[in-house]
N, C-alpha and C positions, 0 to 999 in steps of 0.2 A: 298466465304465467305461461304457458307455453300457448295458449289461444294467442296472446298476444305475440309473441315469437312469430309464428307461425302466418297470423296477419299482416302481422306488420312486412314480414319477407316476402309474404305473397305479392304483394301491394308493388312491392321494387323490381320482384319478377314480370309481372303482368306488365310494369312501366318498358321494363327495358327488353323486353317483347315485342312491344307496339314500334317502340322506338323504333329497334333493328330491323322492322321489318317494313317500316315505313324508308326505312334508308334506303333498306336495298331496294326495295321497288318503287323510287327514285332515282336509284344508280343502275336497274338492269330495262328502265322507260326511255325508246329509240326518241319519242317525239315527246318533251319536255314540257314542253306548252300544255300537257292535258295532265299536269299533276295542280292541284291546287289543295283546298281547306278540305275534297271530299276521299285523297288518297288518306286522310289522318284515318279516318270516321271509317273509312273502306279497310283498311290496315287493324283497325283497332275488331272491328265484327271479324275480321277475322282469326286474329289471334284469339277470340274471343270467344271464337266453335270454336277453330280445327287442338288450338293449344294450349288451351288455358287447366286440362287436365298436366302437360311439362312444367306447369308456372303455380299448381296448386302439389306435384310430388315433390320438385324440387326444393322447394321451401317448407315443406313436410320433413324432409330429410334437415336440412338447415337450423326450423326452430327443434328437435331436438339433440342437435350437436351445444347448440346453444344453453335450452334446459338444462344439460349436464353437466355445460361446466358451468350455471349456476348452481347445480350441486356443491360441486368441486371445489368451490370457494366459498360456501356455506361451511364446509366442512374442514378447506383451508383454516379461513376461519378462529373457529373451534378448535380445530388441531393450534396455534398461536394460542387460546389462551389457558390451555392446557398446559400451554409448553412439551408440548414433546415435538424434539426434533427430526425423528426419522418418520415422523406422518407429516409432517409439513413440508419435507423432501420428495415421501415419494406423490404424496399431493398436486406438490413444484411442478415434475416431473409430469403426472399426468395431464394437466394445466394448460400443461405447455404443449401436449403433444397434441390436445383436444384443442386450441388453439391451430396449430397448423393445420390438420383435419377440417376444421371449417373456413377452415381459408384455402384449402384446396375446393372444400363442395363450392362453393364459391364461386372459387373460377370453374370449375366443370360444369356449376345450375348455368 
């Protein structure tokens, strides 16, 4: 499950990185006639060579948070089955905190 989260977040982060670099290359190029399909492949090469570690580390952090959220969701389900109201409220608060943390990490990533 952790590997799935990490891989999917890594693919998303790498895609966002290539798109952002392509757009910034287009924006800061004075002679727009030099922009073509090669621009995408050049920025993809730069992203994979220089910035792949950043995407991997950011996706690792998000994958860890998502895995913790899945474990908490499982514990919430178990607490619901045992009808433990106090544990349900505590786990609900923790789940809310982890959701906020995940959204902040995705924004910063």
